[in-house]
C-alpha angles and dihedrals in degrees: 000000000000126000138158146171137228110311088358084283090287097083101033115146093212112049105191096064091037091053091051091051093049097039102039115010098045097048093044094050094042092052092051093047093048092049090053092052099261128125113233121200138161109268108267118224104191123219089215120011090203092054108034091172088074088076145248125285127241111186144149118271136218126224093263088087122066093236091048092047091051090051092051092053097039097250121137104243130178133197115211119194127185113186118228091228089074121081115273095234091051091051093049094049092045091052090050092053092047094050092047092050090046092053092048096050091044090053093046093045099040093125093045092051092050090050092049092049092047092049093051094046090049091054118096111206113202097198138046121211106224106167135030139167136206115281116249093238133030114272091212147339137240101218097198107026109183109223141155122258121242139170131201134240135184107260116214087203099055098023091227140082112287131190123256115193115221101195093234123127118240134174129210141158109274124197119220111223113207132187139249124212115254103170135015129174126212111234118242125230089254145339123240119214122191114238093243091066091087096152093056092045091051091050090054089051092051091051091052094243111157121237141157128226116219119232096199135033114279126207109208139164103243141179108240121199126212123194118234121202097344118198130196116228128208115291113275129180090349095307140092108238118215131214123191147142118253138222119200124206132176115233139162110239140170113234110205125236111280093040116140122232116200114195119214088211098083138095092266095038093122091053089048088053092050090053101039107032107095093218092057113109090220099041123131085250093054090051093054101254093146108051091154089074091068096055115105120243113277117264118268120217116252094240089059093047092047092052090047091049093048091051091049092051090050095050106033115058094186093054090047092051094050092043093053091046091051090050091051095047100039114049092180091055091046090054095047109084094186092050091051093051092045091052092051092045090054090050092051095075143279093326124209110014101213110060111096092003114132104232095215115081129203123229107211130184 
């Protein structure tokens, strides 16, 4: 019987509930399973399934997984995994023992669980870990890891060596590979969401994240985020995830009436950060909630571009000099009216403000 918690307990983001899981739930369930003839162990996540001797991975989790979500909201959450290589009857009976032991320890520790949840929800993290990498050396070892023997054979289907499980128990020394932080973001005072982002606002409501809706326009100094070199990933869970780099800039902006302000200082502030911070791997942005950002700026009629270009040539001597030099040196450019207007438009400034701009702004101190 294998089970585990957020970050394998080691990398939990809320410690009070994680400590209860490790200190009370795990020992109680393990004792019951052992007494019933089962073998309990922390769920192993192998670094390389073809070479299990390379070790198992302990790492932080995002809210996309149930254990990670429970950790973000301060709720003790357990993953139970029964491998299909074990007999069906054994798996059913083991699960029964685990659930019975879980109910008993939950009943006995009702007050402790409530205290742990209250402590975690009263905490106010100021940072969110968003990237990590494997540690250079193992953070621990399992001296007698109980595994299943296998050999390999050359598969005519795949053309490579494949595993063949033998159904025999083996033990070996297994390294535990931990993680090191690579990137953290400091949480803002609040996030500002435009009123038209109704899907995002409704998701926040469903999660129980607190927010306030403004009744009048608000002028605030905000941190605006621009996407750099965004890339669409393969479809996942019905969405097209996005990866990108980000540029932050401080601006003064008027947020219209009906805008939503989400404070970081609240019981579910860390979950709000995971959903709204652009760098978060499980943010609404990362899951492709804002496809309109990727659309190019709308076309501008030639007569508007020509007037803009003429004004630029009349008012900016440097642009005029470089433009005339480019015409002289590049006959193809000189003969291409659209290319000439596009060059002048690019020189006129940053262009349309909305493409690649993250619609959610950050209110920082």
